[in-house]
C-alpha angles and dihedrals in degrees: 000000000000092000108074094207093053090045089055089051091050093049093046091050090052090049091052091053096040094048095036091239097315092109114185115249092244091057092047091047091051089052091053094044088056089063103266122131128226089253088061089058088058089050089056091051090049090051093050091048093046089056098039103051098054092039092055091045092050092050093046094051096034088233112196119246115249110254096241090056099042093098089062097049116134117240123191116247116262113257116235 
């Protein structure tokens, strides 16, 4: 991303997901050096959890997509 602070946020968020919350010190330090605070790291974890829990529940129960949102449904890429 062109904005270094937002790039640090993006990278930190990916690290949270990739390491399942056990973010390496170097990644956490880079996040802080970019101007974020430790409380912002908790915001990232909250955001990941807020997405993950309902997504897992929807997949587990095969919940139908609401009609107004059907046009935005994700479909896996076709395998070649």
